[in-house]
N, C-alpha and C positions, 0 to 999 in steps of 0.2 A: 536375108542373103546369108549364106554359109561361106566360110573362108577358111583357108588353110595357109600357114607360113611355113615355106621350107627353104633349106639350101643355104643356111648361114655358113661362111661369112658373106657370100653374096645372095643375099635373100630374095625371094620373089613371094608375092602374096597371090594365091589362086583363088577366085571369087566364083561362087556358083549362084548366078543370078535366076530369079524367077522372071516369067514373062512381063515385060514391061517395066523392070528394076533397072535403074540407072547407076552408073559410076562416073565419077568425074576425076581428070587427072591433067598434069601438066604434059605439054607435048613432048613425045618421045619415051614416055614410061610404059606403055603398053607392050609386053613381051609375045603374048600370043591369045588367040580368042576363037571361039566357034564362029561358022558362018554366019549365023543369025544374029550376032551382036553387030550393030551398026553404029558407026561413029560420026559425030558431027562436032565441028569446030566453032566455038563461041567464044567472044570477048567478054560478053555480059556487060557491056556498056564502057566508055571510055574512062569513068573513074575507077571502076573495079579493075580494068585492064591495067592501068598505070599502077595503081595500089600494087597489084601482083608483081609488076616489072620492079618496083622499087624494094619489094620484099625479097627479090631474088628469083622470082619464078618467070615464066613466060607471059607475054601479053595475052595469049590465048589459051584457053583450056579446051581439051577434048571431053565430049560427053558421050558415053557409050550405053546403048540401050538394048536389051535382049527382046527381040522380035519374033512372035509366033510361037514362044514356048520358053523353056529354060535355056541359059546360055552360059557359056565358061569364059572367063577373061582373067588374064594374070599380068600383074605389074612387077617389073624386076627393078631392084636396087641399083644405084648409078656407082656405089662405092661399096667396099668391103665393110660389114658392120651389121647392125640389127635392124629388123624391120618391127615396129613397135604399133600395134593397134590402139588407139584411144578413143574412148566414147565421148563425144561432144553432145553436151546439153545447153539450152538456152541460158541456164543459171551458172555453166561452169565452161567457159571458153579457155582455151589453152593458147599459149604464146610459145613459139618454137623458133629455132635459128633459121637463118636464111637458107633457103633450098631445101628444108626438111621435108616438106610436103610431097607424098608419092601419089596417093590416091585417096577418095573418099566416097561415100555415098552421097546422093544428090542433095540431100538436106544440110550438107556442110557448106559453109562459105569461107573463103579464104581471103583475108584482106592484110592491109600493112599495118603494122604496129610501131609507133615510135616510143623510144624510151623518154620517160618524163624528164630524166636529168640528163642532159646533153653529155656531161662527163662520164656518166654510167656507160654511154653508148661508145664514145669515141676512145676513152681510156681504158675501159674495163675489157675491151676486146671482144664483146659478144655482139657489137654491132648496134649503132643508133637504130637501125631499121631491123624489126624482125616480123615474124608472120604471126597474124591472128586467126585461129580457127574457132568459129562460132557457128550458131544454128543448133541443128540437131542432126545426129547420125555417127557413123563410124569413120574415122579418119586412120590411115596409115602413114607413119612417119619413118624416115631414114635416121638412124643413129650411127654416127661415125665410130667404129670400133665396137665396144660392149657397152650395155646400159646398166646402170646402177642408180636404184631409186630410193629416194628419202620422202618422207611425210614430215613437214616442219610445223610445228604448233605455232601459235601467234607469239611473236617476240624472238622466235628461234631463228638462227642464222646459219649458213654454210658458207664457209670461204671457198671459193673455186678459182682454179688455175684458168688462165686465159682460154677462150675457146671450148671448155669443157662443160658448159652448161648447154644441153640439147632443147629443153624444153621445162615449161613451168606452168602451174595453174596461173590464171589471170590475177587471182589473189594475192600472188607474190609480187615482190618488187625487187629491183636491181640497184645496187650502188656499187662504188668502187672504194677500194682503201689501198693507200700507198703501203708498199712492202717496208716494214721498218728495219732500220740500219743500213748503213752505207754499204757494208760488205755484202749484205744479203741482197741489195738491189743490184749491185755490180757483178758478183759471183755466185749468186744463189741458183742462177739459171731459170728463174721463173718470171723475169721481167720486173718492171717497177711497181705494177699495179695487180691486185688480186680483185676478182668479181665477188661481192657479197650479195647472196641471196636471201631475202627477208620472208618469213613465214607470215601468215600461214598458207599452207597449200602444199601441193605434191610438185616434186621436182625430179627431173631425169637428167643424170650426168652421163657423158660419154667419155670413153677412154682415149681416143685416138682421133682428135679433130682433122679435117682434111688437111689443113694447111700444115699442121705439124707433121703428117704423114708425108706430104710432098717435101718438107725440109728434110727428112731422114732419107728419103729416096735419093734428093739432090745431093747427098754428101758422097754418093757411091758412082754419080755420073761424072766421068772424066770431062775436064775442060779442053778446048781447043790446043792449048799450048802443051798439055799432055799427050 
């Protein structure tokens, strides 16, 4: 499969499929396709469907197949930011934020991932439940805002503001750290906790999480009393 990513900050990935080649996506992500690309909706079993629901996706996935020859299909991002392509291999699964999944080749499996430490999920702001992408193939993920990448060695850490962790290798782990100092907690503007990502592994950070974007927009929306 050949692909091209166009149109940031409202990105779209355009895939050129060979005959018989398949793509999977969540409901509503398909933007356009050639007439010979056929869609089939599948839940993949109750367990997998519920796992996707818990991880922020829909119960069902759409499977697109190019029939009778090459086909074209495009998947559009739902929020201004970057579309990132990630190669998934059996020995290198990836953990991503909820609702990051846009599309993937048929060999990629999407499932739920639970943080091992409850505190890291509930207090760190990245969510107790995340997405795990495993199997083999290419996956396209949505990054809120711009993407910045780091490679952490074993023992290295990155302290991340709430919501800024977009994805990481499954070899990384997440913990939380209380912001030091009462003044920093109350007036620093970064909340009470920071997310601490531990290496080894590759991480991708995002500059504008969706909830923070919504907070900024809400400041300019007049209330009823106004």
